[in-house]
C-alpha positions as CSV (number, residue, x, y, z in Angstrom):
1,M,-163.9,150.7,15.0
2,Q,-160.5,149.2,15.6
3,N,-161.7,147.7,19.0
4,E,-164.8,146.3,17.3
5,R,-162.7,144.6,14.6
6,S,-160.2,143.2,17.1
7,S,-163.0,141.8,19.3
8,S,-165.0,140.3,16.4
9,P,-162.4,137.6,15.5
10,E,-162.2,136.7,19.2
11,K,-165.9,136.3,19.4
12,N,-166.0,134.2,16.3
13,Q,-163.2,132.0,17.6
14,Q,-165.0,131.5,20.9
15,H,-168.3,130.8,19.1
16,T,-166.6,128.2,16.9
17,Q,-164.9,126.6,19.9
18,N,-168.3,126.3,21.7
19,K,-169.8,124.7,18.7
20,N,-167.0,122.2,18.4
21,E,-167.4,121.3,22.1
22,E,-171.2,120.9,21.7
23,K,-170.6,118.7,18.7
24,K,-168.1,116.6,20.6
25,N,-170.4,116.2,23.6
26,S,-173.3,115.3,21.3
27,E,-171.2,112.6,19.7
28,D,-169.9,111.3,23.0
29,W,-173.1,111.3,25.0
30,E,-173.4,107.5,24.5
31,K,-170.0,106.6,25.8
32,T,-170.8,107.3,29.5
33,F,-174.2,105.4,29.2
34,L,-172.5,102.3,27.7
35,K,-170.6,101.9,31.0
36,S,-173.8,101.0,32.7
37,K,-175.1,97.4,32.4
38,D,-178.8,98.5,32.4
39,F,-178.3,100.8,29.4
40,T,-180.2,99.3,26.4
41,K,-180.0,100.2,22.7
42,T,-182.0,98.1,20.2
43,N,-182.5,98.6,16.5
44,Y,-185.8,97.8,14.5
45,I,-187.2,98.2,11.0
46,N,-190.7,99.3,10.2
47,Q,-192.3,96.5,8.2
48,K,-194.3,98.8,5.9
49,T,-192.0,101.6,5.1
50,G,-188.6,99.9,5.8
51,K,-187.5,102.8,8.0
52,P,-184.9,101.7,10.5
53,F,-185.3,103.2,14.0
54,T,-183.5,102.8,17.4
55,F,-184.7,102.5,20.9
56,V,-182.5,103.8,23.8
57,F,-183.6,103.3,27.4
58,M,-182.5,102.3,30.9
59,S,-183.9,98.8,31.5
60,T,-184.1,99.3,35.3
61,L,-186.3,102.4,35.0
62,V,-188.6,101.4,32.2
63,D,-191.6,99.1,32.2
64,E,-190.8,96.8,29.3
65,K,-194.4,95.6,29.2
66,I,-195.4,99.0,27.9
67,L,-192.8,98.7,25.2
68,S,-193.8,95.2,24.1
69,N,-197.6,95.7,24.3
70,S,-198.2,99.3,23.3
71,V,-195.1,100.8,21.6
72,L,-193.4,98.2,19.5
73,P,-196.5,96.8,17.7
74,A,-197.6,100.2,16.6
75,L,-194.1,101.2,15.3
76,L,-193.5,97.9,13.5
77,E,-196.9,97.4,11.9
78,E,-198.1,101.0,11.2
79,E,-196.7,103.3,8.5
80,L,-193.8,105.3,9.9
81,Y,-192.3,107.9,7.5
82,Q,-191.1,110.6,9.8
83,L,-190.7,111.0,13.6
84,S,-193.4,113.6,13.8
85,D,-196.0,110.9,13.0
86,I,-195.2,109.0,16.2
87,K,-197.8,110.8,18.3
88,K,-200.6,109.6,16.0
89,L,-199.3,106.0,16.1
90,L,-198.8,105.5,19.8
91,P,-201.7,105.1,22.3
92,I,-199.6,106.9,25.0
93,P,-200.4,110.4,26.0
94,D,-196.9,111.5,27.1
95,V,-194.8,111.6,23.9
96,Q,-192.4,114.5,23.5
97,L,-190.3,115.6,20.5
98,S,-187.0,117.4,21.0
99,T,-183.9,118.4,19.2
100,E,-181.9,119.1,22.3
101,K,-179.3,116.5,23.2
102,S,-179.1,118.0,26.7
103,E,-182.6,116.5,27.3
104,I,-181.4,112.9,26.8
105,E,-179.9,112.4,30.3
106,K,-182.8,113.9,32.0
107,K,-185.4,112.0,30.2
108,L,-183.7,108.6,30.2
109,F,-183.2,108.7,34.0
110,N,-186.9,109.7,34.5
111,G,-188.1,106.5,32.8
112,Y,-188.5,107.7,29.3
113,V,-187.7,105.7,26.2
114,M,-185.8,107.6,23.5
115,L,-186.6,106.9,19.9
116,F,-184.9,108.2,16.7
117,L,-184.8,107.4,13.1
118,D,-181.4,106.1,11.9
119,N,-181.3,108.5,8.9
120,D,-182.1,111.5,11.1
121,K,-180.4,111.6,14.5
122,S,-181.1,115.3,15.0
123,L,-184.7,114.8,16.2
124,F,-185.6,112.6,19.2
125,A,-188.9,111.2,20.6
126,F,-189.2,110.6,24.3
127,I,-191.9,108.1,25.2
128,A,-193.1,107.8,28.9
129,A,-192.8,104.2,30.1
130,Q,-191.8,104.6,33.7
131,K,-191.7,101.5,35.9
132,E,-193.5,102.1,39.2
133,V,-191.8,100.3,42.0
134,S,-193.4,100.9,45.4
135,R,-194.7,98.9,48.4
136,S,-198.3,98.5,49.1
137,V,-200.2,100.8,51.3
138,S,-200.0,99.7,55.0
139,A,-201.2,101.0,58.4
140,P,-199.3,103.8,60.1
141,E,-196.6,102.7,62.3
142,I,-195.8,105.9,64.3
143,E,-199.2,107.6,64.2
144,F,-201.2,104.5,64.6
145,S,-204.8,105.1,65.7
146,V,-207.4,102.6,67.0
147,V,-210.2,104.6,65.4
148,G,-210.1,106.1,61.9
149,P,-208.4,105.3,58.6
150,K,-205.5,102.8,58.4
151,E,-203.6,104.2,55.4
152,A,-200.1,105.5,55.5
153,F,-197.9,107.2,52.9
154,V,-195.5,105.1,50.9
155,E,-192.2,106.1,49.1
156,S,-193.9,106.9,45.8
157,L,-194.7,110.6,45.2
158,R,-197.5,109.9,42.7
159,Q,-199.2,107.4,45.0
160,N,-199.0,109.8,47.9
161,I,-200.6,112.6,45.9
162,N,-203.3,110.1,44.8
163,M,-204.1,109.3,48.5
164,V,-204.5,113.0,49.2
165,R,-206.6,113.7,46.1
166,K,-209.0,110.9,47.0
167,R,-209.8,112.8,50.2
168,M,-210.0,116.2,48.4
169,P,-211.4,115.6,44.9
170,I,-211.5,119.3,44.1
171,K,-209.8,121.4,41.3
172,E,-208.7,123.9,43.9
173,L,-206.1,121.4,45.3
174,V,-203.0,122.6,43.5
175,S,-199.8,120.5,43.3
176,E,-196.6,122.3,42.3
177,E,-193.6,120.1,41.5
178,F,-189.9,120.9,41.8
179,T,-186.7,118.9,41.3
180,L,-183.9,119.2,43.9
181,G,-180.5,117.7,44.3
182,S,-177.7,117.9,41.7
183,L,-177.2,114.2,42.0
184,S,-180.4,112.7,43.2
185,K,-182.8,114.8,41.0
186,T,-185.5,114.3,43.7
187,K,-189.0,115.3,42.9
188,I,-190.8,117.5,45.5
189,S,-194.4,118.5,45.4
190,I,-196.1,121.4,47.3
191,L,-199.8,121.0,47.9
192,H,-202.2,123.8,48.8
193,V,-205.8,124.7,48.3
194,E,-206.4,127.7,46.0
195,G,-208.7,130.3,47.4
196,I,-208.0,129.3,51.0
197,T,-204.2,129.3,51.6
198,N,-202.5,132.6,52.1
199,D,-200.3,133.5,49.1
200,E,-197.6,134.7,51.4
201,I,-197.1,131.2,52.8
202,I,-197.1,129.6,49.4
203,Q,-194.5,132.1,48.1
204,T,-192.3,131.6,51.2
205,V,-192.2,127.9,50.8
206,R,-191.8,128.1,47.0
207,Q,-188.8,130.5,47.4
208,R,-187.1,128.6,50.1
209,I,-187.3,125.3,48.1
210,K,-186.0,127.1,45.0
211,N,-183.0,128.4,47.0
212,I,-182.0,124.9,48.1
213,E,-178.6,123.9,46.8
214,F,-177.8,120.4,47.8
215,D,-176.4,117.3,45.9
216,E,-178.5,114.5,47.5
217,I,-182.1,114.8,48.9
218,V,-182.9,111.4,50.3
219,D,-185.8,112.1,52.6
220,S,-188.2,114.8,53.7
221,S,-186.1,115.3,56.9
222,Y,-183.5,117.0,54.6
223,I,-186.1,119.6,53.5
224,V,-187.0,120.3,57.2
225,Q,-183.4,121.2,58.0
226,L,-182.8,123.2,54.8
227,I,-185.9,125.5,54.9
228,S,-186.5,125.9,58.7
229,D,-186.4,129.4,60.1
230,N,-183.9,128.4,62.8
231,E,-181.8,125.4,61.8
232,S,-180.0,125.5,65.2
233,S,-183.1,125.0,67.2
234,P,-183.8,121.6,68.7
235,F,-187.5,122.1,68.1
236,P,-188.9,120.8,64.8
237,Q,-190.4,123.7,62.9
238,L,-192.4,121.7,60.4
239,L,-194.7,118.9,61.5
240,D,-194.1,115.6,59.7
241,T,-196.9,113.0,59.3
242,E,-197.4,109.6,57.7
243,R,-201.2,110.0,57.5
244,P,-202.8,111.2,54.3
245,D,-206.0,112.0,56.2
246,R,-204.1,114.4,58.4
247,V,-202.6,116.1,55.3
248,A,-206.1,116.6,53.8
249,A,-207.3,118.1,57.1
250,I,-204.5,120.6,57.4
251,L,-204.9,121.6,53.7
252,A,-208.5,122.4,54.5
253,E,-207.3,124.7,57.4
254,G,-205.2,126.7,54.9
255,K,-201.8,125.2,55.5
256,I,-199.4,123.7,53.0
257,A,-198.0,120.2,52.6
258,I,-194.7,119.1,51.1
259,L,-194.3,115.6,49.7
260,V,-190.9,114.2,48.7
261,D,-190.4,111.3,46.3
262,G,-188.8,108.4,48.2
263,S,-190.1,109.6,51.6
264,P,-193.2,108.1,53.4
265,H,-193.7,111.3,55.4
266,A,-195.3,114.6,54.5
267,L,-194.3,117.9,55.9
268,I,-196.9,120.3,57.2
269,G,-196.4,124.1,57.8
270,P,-196.8,126.6,59.3
271,T,-197.0,124.6,62.6
272,T,-197.2,125.5,66.3
273,L,-195.9,123.9,69.5
274,I,-199.4,122.8,70.5
275,E,-199.8,120.7,67.3
276,F,-197.0,118.4,68.4
277,F,-198.9,117.3,71.4
278,S,-202.2,116.7,69.6
279,S,-202.8,113.3,67.9
280,F,-205.0,113.2,64.8
281,E,-207.0,110.5,66.6
282,D,-208.3,113.3,68.9
283,Y,-210.7,114.3,66.1
284,F,-212.1,110.8,65.9
285,L,-213.2,110.9,69.6
286,N,-215.6,113.0,71.6
287,W,-214.3,116.4,72.4
288,V,-214.4,115.8,76.1
289,L,-212.2,112.7,75.8
290,S,-209.9,114.4,73.4
291,S,-209.3,117.4,75.6
292,F,-208.6,115.1,78.6
293,F,-206.0,113.1,76.6
294,R,-204.3,116.4,75.4
295,L,-204.0,117.7,78.9
296,I,-202.5,114.3,80.0
297,R,-199.9,114.7,77.2
298,V,-199.0,118.3,78.2
299,F,-198.7,117.2,81.9
300,G,-196.6,114.2,80.8
301,V,-194.2,116.5,78.9
302,A,-193.8,118.9,81.9
303,F,-193.4,116.0,84.3
304,S,-190.8,114.3,82.0
305,I,-188.6,117.5,81.8
306,L,-188.9,118.8,85.4
307,I,-189.2,115.8,87.8
308,T,-185.5,114.8,87.8
309,P,-184.2,118.4,88.1
310,I,-186.6,119.1,90.9
311,Y,-185.4,116.0,92.7
312,V,-181.8,117.1,92.3
313,A,-182.6,120.7,93.4
314,A,-184.6,119.6,96.4
315,L,-181.9,117.2,97.7
316,T,-179.1,119.6,97.0
317,Y,-180.4,122.9,98.2
318,H,-184.0,122.8,99.4
319,Y,-184.5,120.2,102.1
320,E,-187.1,122.4,103.8
321,L,-189.5,122.0,100.9
322,I,-189.7,118.2,101.3
323,P,-192.5,117.0,103.7
324,K,-191.2,115.3,106.8
325,D,-192.9,112.0,106.0
326,L,-191.3,111.9,102.5
327,L,-188.0,113.1,103.8
328,G,-187.5,110.0,105.9
329,T,-188.2,107.8,102.9
330,L,-185.6,109.8,100.8
331,I,-183.0,109.5,103.5
332,N,-183.5,105.8,103.8
333,S,-183.3,105.3,100.0
334,R,-180.1,107.3,99.8
335,R,-178.4,106.0,102.9
336,V,-175.9,103.8,101.1
337,V,-175.6,105.8,97.8
338,P,-172.0,107.3,97.7
339,F,-172.8,109.8,94.9
340,P,-174.3,113.3,95.0
341,P,-177.9,113.6,93.5
342,I,-176.6,115.0,90.2
343,L,-174.3,112.1,89.5
344,E,-177.0,109.6,90.5
345,A,-179.5,111.3,88.2
346,L,-177.1,111.5,85.3
347,F,-176.1,107.9,85.6
348,L,-179.8,106.8,85.4
349,E,-180.7,109.2,82.6
350,I,-177.7,108.2,80.5
351,T,-178.6,104.5,81.1
352,I,-182.2,105.1,80.0
353,E,-180.9,106.8,76.8
354,L,-178.5,103.9,76.1
355,L,-181.4,101.4,76.4
356,R,-183.6,103.5,74.1
357,E,-180.9,103.7,71.4
358,A,-180.1,100.0,71.7
359,G,-183.8,99.1,71.4
360,A,-184.3,101.4,68.4
361,R,-181.3,100.3,66.4
362,L,-181.6,96.5,67.0
363,P,-184.2,94.3,65.1
364,T,-187.7,94.7,66.5
365,K,-188.0,91.5,68.6
366,V,-184.4,91.8,69.9
367,G,-184.9,95.5,70.6
368,Q,-188.0,94.9,72.7
369,T,-186.2,92.2,74.7
370,I,-183.2,94.4,75.3
371,G,-185.4,97.3,76.5
372,I,-187.5,95.3,78.9
373,V,-184.8,92.9,80.3
374,G,-182.1,95.6,80.3
375,G,-184.3,98.0,82.2
376,I,-185.3,95.5,84.8
377,V,-181.8,94.0,85.3
378,L,-179.9,97.3,85.4
379,G,-182.5,99.1,87.6
380,T,-182.6,96.3,90.2
381,A,-178.8,95.8,90.1
382,S,-178.0,99.5,90.5
383,V,-180.3,99.8,93.5
384,E,-179.0,96.7,95.2
385,A,-175.4,97.8,94.5
386,G,-176.1,101.1,96.2
387,L,-175.3,103.2,93.1
388,T,-178.8,104.8,92.9
389,S,-181.8,105.2,95.2
390,N,-185.0,103.4,94.4
391,V,-187.0,106.7,94.7
392,L,-185.0,108.3,91.9
393,L,-185.3,105.1,89.8
394,I,-189.1,105.4,90.0
395,F,-189.0,109.1,89.0
396,I,-186.7,108.3,86.0
397,A,-188.9,105.5,84.8
398,L,-192.0,107.7,85.1
399,A,-190.2,110.5,83.2
400,A,-189.2,108.2,80.4
401,L,-192.8,106.8,80.2
402,A,-194.2,110.3,80.2
403,A,-192.0,111.4,77.3
404,F,-193.5,108.6,75.1
405,T,-197.0,110.3,75.4
406,T,-195.8,112.8,72.8
407,P,-197.5,111.6,69.5
408,V,-194.7,113.1,67.3
409,Y,-191.4,111.3,67.4
410,K,-189.2,114.3,66.6
411,M,-190.7,116.3,69.5
412,S,-190.1,113.4,71.9
413,N,-186.4,113.5,70.9
414,T,-186.4,117.2,71.8
415,I,-187.9,116.5,75.2
416,R,-185.2,113.9,75.9
417,L,-182.6,116.6,75.2
418,L,-184.2,119.3,77.3
419,R,-183.9,117.3,80.6
420,F,-180.1,117.6,80.6
421,P,-179.7,121.4,80.7
422,F,-182.4,121.6,83.3
423,L,-180.5,119.0,85.4
424,L,-177.3,121.0,85.2
425,M,-179.0,124.3,86.1
426,A,-180.7,122.5,89.1
427,E,-177.3,121.4,90.3
428,L,-175.8,124.9,90.0
429,W,-178.6,127.0,91.5
430,G,-181.4,124.8,92.6
431,L,-184.9,125.9,91.9
432,L,-183.6,129.3,90.8
433,G,-181.5,127.5,88.2
434,I,-184.6,125.6,87.0
435,T,-186.4,129.0,86.7
436,I,-183.6,130.5,84.7
437,A,-183.5,127.5,82.4
438,F,-187.3,127.8,81.9
439,C,-186.9,131.5,81.1
440,F,-184.3,130.8,78.5
441,L,-186.5,128.1,77.0
442,M,-189.5,130.4,76.8
443,T,-187.4,133.2,75.3
444,H,-186.3,130.8,72.6
445,L,-189.8,129.6,71.9
446,I,-191.2,133.1,71.8
447,R,-188.6,134.1,69.2
448,L,-189.0,130.9,67.2
449,T,-191.1,130.9,64.0
450,S,-192.4,128.4,61.5
451,L,-192.4,129.7,58.0
452,G,-192.4,133.2,59.4
453,H,-195.4,132.5,61.8
454,P,-195.1,132.5,65.6
455,F,-194.3,129.0,67.0
456,L,-196.2,129.6,70.3
457,E,-199.5,130.7,68.8
458,P,-202.1,130.9,70.2
459,L,-200.3,131.5,73.5
460,Y,-198.0,134.2,72.0
461,P,-199.3,136.4,70.5
462,P,-202.5,135.6,72.4
463,R,-205.4,134.7,70.2
464,V,-208.5,133.6,72.1
465,Q,-210.3,132.3,69.0
466,D,-207.5,129.7,68.3
467,L,-207.6,128.4,71.9
468,K,-210.7,126.4,70.9
469,D,-208.3,123.8,69.3
470,A,-205.3,124.1,71.6
471,F,-204.9,122.5,75.0
472,I,-208.7,121.8,74.9
473,R,-210.3,120.6,71.7
474,G,-213.6,122.2,71.1
475,S,-216.6,120.5,69.6
476,F,-216.9,120.5,65.8
477,K,-219.6,123.0,66.0
478,D,-217.2,125.5,67.6
479,L,-214.4,124.9,65.0
480,N,-216.2,126.8,62.2
481,R,-213.3,129.2,61.6
482,R,-209.8,128.5,60.3
483,P,-206.8,129.5,62.5
484,S,-206.5,133.3,62.5
485,Y,-202.7,133.4,62.5
486,L,-202.7,131.8,59.0
487,R,-204.7,134.8,57.6
488,T,-206.4,132.6,55.1
489,K,-208.4,134.0,52.1
490,D,-211.5,132.3,53.4
491,P,-211.5,132.3,57.2
492,I,-215.0,130.6,57.5
493,R,-215.1,126.8,57.3
494,F,-218.9,126.5,57.6
495,S,-221.8,128.3,59.1
496,G,-221.7,128.1,62.9
497,E,-225.3,129.1,63.3
498,K,-226.7,126.4,61.1
499,S,-224.5,123.7,62.8
500,H,-226.0,124.6,66.2
501,K,-229.6,124.2,65.0
502,K,-231.1,120.8,65.5
503,K,-234.6,120.2,64.2
504,D,-236.7,117.2,65.1
505,I,-238.7,115.5,62.4
506,D,-241.9,117.0,63.7
507,E,-240.7,120.6,63.6
């Protein structure tokens, strides 16, 4: 009893102290806002009842046309006795009443207008009047296609969801919204199709996003790094796209999409390595042409990574593998080069990377000029000066060109990086070193996962059914089942038997 009595005054004292702090905070909430130039506070009087009321809002976040055309006329000319009548007076669906002062900051910075009666400041009304500032929809810049839609995402989350819903006007398309970033308060939306997407995938993404603790979320690229299975891997584990038609297509497959307010790119997952080498334009062409282009891309990637290391390995350790006719050409091209093949290759590779970075960071017209003129001048000058051989210069140029066949920009960056460890291993142990580097790469890819699903599917684990849309794109009639590794609730997309039946008009 004595312990209870001694602790009771302490609890009462703490409770009183908390109350005093809350009261002080509630009285001082306006002081911080007044430091901002766009903070607006205006007073009005209702013409019929004589009730004074006050508007508080951030002028940069609020559409003042909504205030002047819809809100003010109703509040000035209609009878306003108490704040609870406001929902009947205003022709705006999103009007919320609250007594919590902690809601003020959140609502004002989300584009709401706060209203309260001067004789009762304990109850607030928050009126939605957000100003929508976004650029118009334009054609995709990175995933441009000659055939197909010409719409790309913009920086507005609502507009991006609108473009997806136009392509999937069904109630099963669910959009879950989260707010991330202690400073940015960035809105993030997870899209999936109810009845198709596996609940385990949805729960995994939902939990990982909830566990994010970060102060500023600027772009969807932040989300990729924060929720990836292996953040140290150079391989992107979520596919980003700027095309709403591609997002609608992957949602129909049973995957999920993540949209971030302020980012013109959507994230797609789970994804596989094969998807990074398939362009969405493949589905707008005949399956024979699409398969041919996919094989060219895969060959281009392999060529881009291996051609320079093989050159270094052959000239350093394996002269016997070079045909006699070609060996004479290589000897003549390297006759005046004073450097070993590895230094020659590194010099040209680093030069190409410098030209790429310079072209990407400079304005468009200047960047194109630097890339073309710089490549021609430096290449010609280095050969004439005897710093590099003309044969290697051709290989480096072809490797750089082959790397650009990758339709996803982030994967092309990974390919640029992979060439350097292969080069070093080729210098150390020749073709054996290339083989060791390849084994390390495959081990990493086999262990890599995307949202808990194997990154090398359908190669590992092998799934014959999913090979219909891997290196070779099957016809639409054969793509009647969703990817098996997703374990969707409804694995059948459409009836394959009916799609194969073609009846003439006289049958």
